[in-house]
RORO-297478 format. One line per 2 residues: number of its first residue (from 1); for each residue x, y, z of C-alpha. Coordinates in pm, whole numbers, plus 50000, padded with zeros to 5 digits. Layout:
NUM> X Y Z; ...
This chain:
1> 06077 09653 50580; 05987 09697 50208
3> 05749 09439 50058; 05626 09403 49710
5> 05717 09244 49371; 05902 09544 49193
7> 06239 09480 49079; 06492 09776 49050
9> 06656 09646 48760; 06885 09981 48744
11> 07022 09896 49083; 07050 09546 48996
13> 07266 09637 48672; 07481 09882 48848
15> 07600 09598 49105; 07654 09368 48865
17> 07850 09620 48646; 08048 09725 48967
19> 08133 09395 49026; 08250 09285 48662
21> 08468 09596 48622; 08688 09451 48908
23> 08768 09143 48689; 09075 09178 48449
25> 08923 09076 48141; 08596 09281 48153
27> 08559 09595 47955; 08240 09821 47913
29> 08196 10088 47642; 07939 10367 47718
31> 07808 10650 47506; 07872 10459 47182
33> 07635 10450 46892; 07650 10080 46753
35> 07663 10072 46379; 07676 09701 46342
37> 07650 09365 46513; 07703 09024 46409
39> 07853 08678 46489; 08134 08528 46271
41> 08192 08161 46200; 08391 08120 46498
43> 08108 08250 46714; 08272 08580 46792
45> 08094 08906 46814; 08185 09146 46561
47> 08095 09498 46691; 08122 09794 46479
49> 08075 10156 46631; 08114 10501 46537
51> 08459 10543 46737; 08612 10171 46732
53> 08466 10048 46388; 08550 09692 46422
55> 08588 09543 46752; 08630 09183 46806
57> 08457 09019 47128; 08507 08667 47229
59> 08273 08415 47200; 08184 08368 47574
61> 08130 08750 47596; 07787 08892 47640
63> 07705 09189 47425; 07426 09412 47555
65> 07278 09727 47386; 07086 09938 47602
67> 07064 09725 47915; 07007 09868 48260
69> 06821 10135 48408; 06908 10496 48464
């Protein structure tokens, strides 16, 4: 039995993303350099990166930068 208070956030993140990737409206983009991130008047995220430049993400979406472990 493993005891202690350590939390493996990398493992938790991988499990979460594996689950989310099965959802039809989920998308994740890796290895991108974010050039700009701001919220517009409608509450949508406007994400600019070196490859797609201007992507609009719906207001309910979560935007994470560098989340998770190895």
